N, C-alpha and C positions, 0 to 999 in steps of 0.2 A: 497813624503812621506806622506803628509796630506791625499791624496786620499786613501792610503792603510789603514790608521787608521780610516778614516771617514766611509768607507764601513762596516768594522766589528762592529763599534759602532752603526750604524743604524740597522744592522742586529740583534744585541743583544737587542736593545730596542724593535724592532718589535716582536722578539721571546718572550721576557718577557711580552709584552702587550697581545699577543695571548694566552699565558699560563694563565695569570691572567684572561682574559675573559672566557676561558674554565672553569677554577676553579670557577669563580663567577656564571656562568650559571648553572653548575652542582649543586652547593650549593642551588641556588634559586629554582631549580626544586624539590629538596628534600623537602624544606619547602612548596612549592606550592602544592604538591600532598600528603603530609602526612595527615592522617586522624586519629587524636588522640581522636576525640570525639566519642560518642556512636551512633551518627546519621549515617544512611547508606548513602553511596555515590550514587547519582543518575547519570545515564548516558542517553544519547540520542542515539537511534539507527538510523543511517543515512539512511541505505538502508534496508527496510523490507525484510525478508526472505519469500519465496513463501508459505511455509507451515503455516504461520501465517494468511493466508486468507482462506475463505470458499466460498461456492457457493450455488446455488439453482437450482433444476431441477424439471421437471414435464412433463406430457403428456396432451395435449389438446384434448378434445373429445366433439363433433365431430371435426374432423380435419378441421381447417379453410382454406380458400383459401390463406390467408396471415395472419401472426401474428407477431407483434412487442412486445417484452418484455422489460419493463422498471422497474428498481428497485431503490427505494429511502428509506430514513429513516426520522425520525422526525427532525433531524438536517439539513434537506434539502441536504443531501449528496447523490448525484446520482452516480450510478454505470455505468461508461462508459466502453465500448460502449454498445449500446442497444443489446439485443439478439433477435434472430429470431428462430422460430420453424422450424424443418426440414419438409419434405413432409409428414412424418408420425405423425406430431403434437408434436414431442419430442423436448424439449429445455433443455439446461444446460448452466448456466452462472457460471463459475468455476474459482477459484484462483484470484478473484479480490475484494472480499468483506471482509472488516475488521469485525471481530466478533461483532455483534450488532443485533438489531431487525429491520427488513426491511419490506417494503410494496412492493407488486408486482402489476404492472398495465399491463394488456394484452390488446393491441389494435389490433383488428382482423376484418377480413371480413369473415362473415359466408360463408360456402362452397356454399350454394344454395341461396345466397342473390340476389334478383332480381335487387336491385339498386347498389350493390357494395359499400355501405356505411360502414364505420367503426363502430364497436361497442366496448364497453369497459367493462372490468371486473377487479375489484381490490381485491386482497387478502392481508389482513393486518396482522401485528404482526407475521412475520416469523423470527424465531430465527436462526441466522447463527453462527456456531462455527468454530474455527480455525481448518484447516486441514480436514474439512468434507464438503460434499455436502448435504444440506438439501433436502430431497426427498419430494415433494408435492404429488406424486402419480398422479392419473388421475384427471384432472381439468375439470369439466363439464361446458361447455360454454352454455349460454342461447340461 
């Protein structure tokens, strides 16, 4: 007889504890997330959306034998990966740059270089906006 009374008694206590916990959590969430002040609520976006990024493109002239494109800004933020120009001297680094002002470094081997040594050209203060590719046009290599 004790076993029959014992089981419903424990079940009732567990059910009451569960309901109390649910009621307590739901009340505390309302207090936690209520914003009765005039200050805006800030949020952190965990995964950026691709259209929040921009890019840079251009055409190298004369077309080098090889060209490596590196992009960075004053905060020492580098844009991975490096970009390369295609066989026609065209490059486009797209959908990886946060809107900001960047500098572009082109490391290239001139087409008719007798030694095959790299030369460098830097273009500074390129403004990148979200959702667009900044067109640099034709870049004349020395």
